[in-house]
N, C-alpha and C positions, 0 to 999 in steps of 0.2 A: 265652465272651467274656472271662472273667477271665484265662485263660492268656495270651490275646493281650495284654491290658493288662500282665500281668507281664513278658512278653517285651519290650514297649516300654519299660517302666521299666528293665529290665536293660540294654537297648541304650542308653538315655539315660544311665545311670550310667557305662557304659563310655566313652561319648562324652565325658562330663564329665571322665573321667580322662585321656583321650587328648589333649584340647585343651591343657591346660597343658604336656604334653610337646612337642606340636607348636609351641606358642608359644616354649618354651625353645629348641628347635632353631632356630626362625626368628630369635630374637634374637642367636644366635651366628654364624650363617652368612651370608656375603655372597659370592655368586658373582662372579667377575671379578677383575681385578688391583687391588691397592691401589696408589694413585698414588705414584710416587717421582720426584723431580726428575731430569730428564735430566742426565747428566754434561756439564759445560761446561769449556772451557779459558779461564782468566783469567790475564792477564799479572801477574806479581808486582809490577811497577813500571812507571812511565811511561817512554817512550823518552827524554823530555827531563827526566828527574828530576834530572840533574846540573846543570841550568841554575839559577842562583841566583834567577831570577824565578819558579820553580815551587816551591811549598811543599806538602808532603804532610800538612800540618795540615788538620783538618776545618774547612772554610770556612762562612760564613753563607749557606747555600743557600736558606733560607726566604725571605729578601728580598734576594737577591743584587744587585738593581738599585740598592740603596742605596750600593754601592761607588762609583758615579758621583757621589754627593753632589749630585744634581740634583733639587730639590723638584718641578719640573714633571713629570719622568719618574715620580716616586713617585706623584703625583696621577693621572697618566694610567693607570697600571697599576691603581690602586685603582678608578678608574671602569670600566675594562674588566672587572675581576673582578666587579663588581656588575651590569653591563649587557650583557655580551657574550651574544648569542643562541645561538650554537653551544654555549657552555658550559652555558647553561640547558637546552638540549635534552639534553645528556649527563646533566645532573642529574635530569631527569624520567625518563630511561632507567633510572637507578638505582632509582627508585621502582618502575618496572615489573618490574625483576629481583627486587626485594624481594617484590613481590606474587606473582611466579612461584614463589619459594621457599615462600611460604605455601601455594600450590596443591599443590606437591610434598609438603609436610609433611602436608597434609590427607589424602593417600592412605594414611597409616598407620592411619587409622581406617576404620570401615565405609564402603565406597565408594558404596554405594547405600542410600538410605533413602526411604521414601515411605508415603503413605496410599493405601489402595485401597478401593474400594466397588463393589458390583455388585448389580443387581436383574434377575431373570429371571422371565419369564412363560411358562408352558407351557400351551397349550390343546389338549387331546386328549379325545375322548369317553370313552376307556377309563379316564381318571383316576377317574371316579366308580365304575366297576366295580372298580377296585383299592382303593377307599376312600381315595384320596388327593385332597386339595384340597377346595375348596368349589365346587360347581357344576362348570363345565367348565374351570376355570383353576387352575394351581398357581403360586403366587408364592414366590420364593426371594430373600432379601436377605442381603448380606454386607458388613460394613465392618471395617477393621482397619489395622494397620501392618505393613510388611515391611522387611527389611534384608538386605544381602548384604555379606559381609566376606571379601575375599581375603587370606589370611594371608601376610605377607611372609617366607615361609620361606627363599627364596633371596636375599633382600636387594634385590629389584628396586626397591622403593619407597625403601629407604634409600639405594641408589645414586642414585636420582633426586634425593633431597635433597642428597646430596653434589655432584651435578652442578649443581643450581640454586644451591647455596651458593657453589661456585667461580665460577659465572657471575655471581653478584652481585658477588663480589670483582673479577672481570674488568671489570664495568661501572664500579666505583669507580676501578680503575686507568685505564680509558679516560677518565674525567672528569679524573683527575690529569694524564694525558698531554696532553689538550686544554688544560689550564690551564698546563702547562709551555710548550706551543707558543704560547699566547696571550701570556703575559708576555714571551717572547722576541720575538714578532712586534711587540708594542707598542714594546719597546725598540729593535728594529732600525729600525722605521719612524720613530721619533722621532730616532734618530741620522741616518737618511737625510734627514729634514727639515732638521735643523740643518746637515748637510753641504751640502745644496743651497743653503741660505741663505748659508753661508760662500762657496760658489763663486759665487753671484750677487753677493755683496759684492765679491769679487775681480774679477769681470768688469766690474762697474760702475766700480770704482776704476781698472782698466786702461783703460776707455773714457775716463775723465778724463785719464789720462796720455797716451794716444795722441791725444786731441783737442788737447792742448797741443803735442804734436809736430807735428801737422798745422798748427796755427797758426804755429809757428816756420818750418816748411818753406814755408808760403804767404808768410810775411813775407819770407823770404830770396829766394823766387822773384820777388816784386814788387820787392825791392831789387836784383835783378840778380845775386845771389851764388849762386844755384842754378838748377836747371832745373825745368821742368814735371814731369819724371819723378819727382822727389822728392815733389811734391805728390800725384801719383796713387798712388804707393806708400804714402804715409801714409794716403790715403783707403781703399786696399785693406785694409790692416791694421786700421784702425778699423772698417770695415764688417764685416770677418770677426769681430771681437770682439763687436760689437753683435749679430751674428746668433746668438751663443751664448746671449744673454740670454732670448729667447722660449722657447728649448728648455728652459733651466733652470727658467724660470717654469712651463712646462707640467709638467715632472717634479715640481716642488714641489707644484703643485695636485693631481696624481695621488697623491702620497704623503700629502697631507692627507686626500684622499678615502678612501684605504686606512685611515688612522688613525681616521677617523670611523666606518667600518664596524666596526673592532675595538672601538671604544668603545660600539658598539650604538646609534648615532645616525645620522640621515640626513646625507648630505654637506652640510656647511655650513662657514662660516668657523670656524676653530679658534683665533682670536686670543686668546680668553679662556682656553681650556684650555691653550694653549701658553705662556701667560705674557706678560709685558710685552715691549716691544720691546728692553729691555735685554739679553735673552737671545738676540736674533736672531743667528744664525750662531755661537753658542757650542757647539761640538761637545763632547759629554760626554767628560771626560778620565778614562780608566780608571787604576787603580793600576798601578804597574810590576810588582808581584808578585801572583800569584794562588794562592789555596789550593785545591788540587784533591783532597786526600785520597789514597786509593790506588785502583787499578782495581777491586778487589773490591767497593768501595762502590757501584759501578754497579748491582750485583744488588739491593741494598737500596733504592736511591734512584730508579732510573729506572722510571717507571710503565709504559713499554712492555714492559720485561722482566717486571714483575709481571703485566701483562695477558697476555703470551704464556704464562707459566707457569700462570696460573689457567685459561686456555682449554684448555690441555693437561690439567689436572686434571679439568675438567668433562667432557672427552671420554673420559678414562680411566674415569670412572664410567659413561658410556654403554655401554662394552663390557660391564660387568656387567649392565646393564639388558637388553641384547640377549641375553646368555648365559642369563639367567633364563628366557627364552622357550623354551629347549631342554628345560626341566624341567617336570614337571606343576605346575599351579597348584591349590592347595588353598583351598577357600572354605567358609565357614559361612554358611548362609542360614536365615532363619526368618521367621515371621509370626505375628501374634496379632490376634484380632478376635472379632466376634460375628456369629452367623447367626440368621435367623428364617425361618419359612415359615408358610403358612396351612394346612398339611396336618395331619391328625389332631387337628383342633380347636384348633390353635395359632393365634396371631395375629402379624402382622408387627410389632405394637407391642411385642412381648416381646423385641425384638432386644438391648436392653441389660441384660437379666436375666443374672446371672452364670452361670446354668445354660446359657445359650446361647453361651458362649464357645468358642473353638477356638484351637489353636496348632499350628504346624509348625516343626520345628527339625531340622537335619541338615547333614552335610557334602556337598561335591561336589568332583569332580576334573575338571580339563580339561587335556588333553595333546595338543598338535597334532603327533602323530606323522607324519601324512601330509605336513606342511609342513616336515619336518626339514631338507631340503636348502635350502629358501628361508630358513629361520631361521639356518642355519649361514652362509649367504652374507651375511646381515645382520650377524652377528657379525664376519665378516671385513671388511666395509665399515667398521664402526665402529673396528676395530683399525687399518685403514689410515689412517683419518682421524686417529686418535690419533698414529700414527707421523709423519704429516705435521705435526701441531702440535708434537710433541716436537722434530722437526728445526727447525721454525720458531722454537721457543724458543732452541735452540742458535744459530741464525742471528742472532736478535735480540741475544743476548749478544755474539756476535762483532762484529756491526755497531755495537753501542754502544761497544765499545772502539775500533773504527776511527774512528767519528765523534768521539769524545773526543780521540783522538790527533791527528786532522786539525785540529780546532778549536784545540787547544793549540799545535801547531806554527805554525798560521796566525797566532795571536796573538803569538807570540814573534818570528817572522820579519818580520811587519809592523812591529813596533817597531824592529827593526834597519833596515828600509827607511826608516822615518820619520827616523831619525837622519841618514842620508845625504841625504835630501830636504831636511831643514832646512838642511844645509850648502849644497846646490846652490841652494836658493831665496835664501839670503843672498848667495851669490856672483852669482847672476843679477841681484839688485837692485843690487849694487855695479857690475856690468858695465854696466847701463843708465845708472846715474848718470854713469859715466865717459864712455860713448859720447855721452850728451846734452851733457855739458860740452865734449868735444872737437869735436862738431859745431857747437856755438855758436861755438867759437873757430876753426873752419875747419880743424882738424887732420885730421878723418876725414870720410868721406862719410856720406850719410843711410842707406845700406843697413845700415851697422853699427848704427845706432840702431834701425832696424826689426827687425833680427835680435835685438837685445838685448831689445826689447819683447816679441817673440813668445816668446823663451826664458823671460822672467820670468813671463808669463801661464801658460805650460805648467808651469813648476816650481811656481808658487803653487797652481795647480789640482790638480796631482798630489799636492802636500803635503797639501792640504785633504782630498782623497779618501782618502789614506793614513791621516790621523788618524781619519777616519770608519771606515775599515776596521779600525783597531786596536780601536775601541769595538765594532764589529760582531762581530769575531772573539772578543772577550771575552764578548759576549752568547752567541755560539755555544758557548763553553767551558761556561758555566753551563747552557745548554740541554742539551748532550750529557751533562752530569753529573747531569741530572735535578733541577735546582733550580727552585723557584717554586711547586710544587703544595702545599707545606707550609702556605701561608697559609690554606688552607681548613680546617685542623685546628681542631676545636672550634666550627665553624660549620655551619649548615644547608646542605645542597647546593642546595636549591630556595629561591629568594628568597621572602620573606613574601607579596608580592602574588600570586605564582603559587600558593602554598600555599592562600591564601584562595579563589582562583578554583576550584581543584581540590576543595577541601572543600565549596564550595557546590554543585558539580556531582555529586560522588560521595562516599559515606561511606568515608573512608580509615582510619577507626579511629585507631589509635595510630601508623600508619606515617608521618604527617607530623610527629610529635613529635621533638624533638631526641634523638639516640641510637638512633632506630629502625633506622638503617643504620649498621653498625659501621665503625670505621676500617679502612683497608687494613692487612693484616699485612705484616711484612717479607717479602722474597723468600725462597723455599725453606721457607715455613711455611704449610701449608694448614690452616685452622681446621677443627675438628670442628663440626658444626652445633650451635648452642646456642639455637635458637629454641623 
């Protein structure tokens, strides 16, 4: 018996010497590719950089809507930031990703632990003949703890942490992207509302003007100086203009309903959030010049670019996870406990005597050699998925530049168009004034007046829409430049009421505390896990 014990002791000593070496190897090796940002092509300058209205200075992208100097718009965006439900959904998704990172980190420690207990009863007549047990029964009881730890030699679990960490950053970028879209949508909807109000005001003013023309035509008809045809033509033009008012009113109500949704409230009257009637029809006036920085700034500022890169980084780590399955998995398992039996005069009550203890400790190896083809194809599938996301990142960068250039040229050219429309609108007003005066004096026919009225309405309406388009295009510029998400910096992602509800339902530990979720890093910078 003693030689066997000595052999076991020697084997245990050798094992204790091997384990540190295995752990050292495991801490240095990680199977699979280390992520590198896919190469992208970024223009060195904007196509319209020579335009005096384009400044390459770094603008105020954090609260870009303040360039309109409209306090109502500022308040609306503040309300949307605090109440918009899709944004809150994205915030909760971040917490889920943070918890998933904790799950991945936990796999670095023994993956299985547990308590075990067992009681057996054997009833055989020959037990008495063997001198075992008392009577016809042998009782055997065992209690103890067990653990199994797969050592991360090939970096499978560390790659999983890398993937979860990048996925967390991708969820933060998704939140930022939604916030960029939200601020732009609120601003666009607000501009649309003010533009529709202006167009309504124009239509109603033209109804008044055309009603006066109808009165004059009717008076001249009854005075015998004109025909019934002038009266009917005046009625036609007037009714046509009046018909545009219900359409504009319907569009205005729809725009307000959209704004209500963005603000996170049921459709209702927005008279109070939209401010007093003094601002009715006042289209936000953008500045003539816009600061856009340089195209390379898009990689740092646009959340969708960061999200695309972090998604690719997460998938790159999954290649390593799949490759690790091609290699043997080394585990250390063991158990410790106490046993007791009623044989040989012993008692089951002696189970917790130290002399009744046992332990088992040793390594194990698992290698799925017969599934090698299947595992190889899993690696290939993960690699193809990474290549897809890498190309997606490159496409996102390219699309970001296209969108920014298109929004910028739209803003500049719409300004040019507004200058011509301002001239044409003023000319149309003068033409109507002259036509009306000449008609009163009998110098021209009524058709000239009607044509001048229609031209004026058309020019005024086009001018109002163009002014709205200038503001909308500027919103598009800031949207494509990735502005607006910065307002969440230093603040909790999840609002306090939702945090309280989640804390009452589930123990979230420290994850709901400020700083539990890190800030998004600049593009092209993948953080090492620091949890």
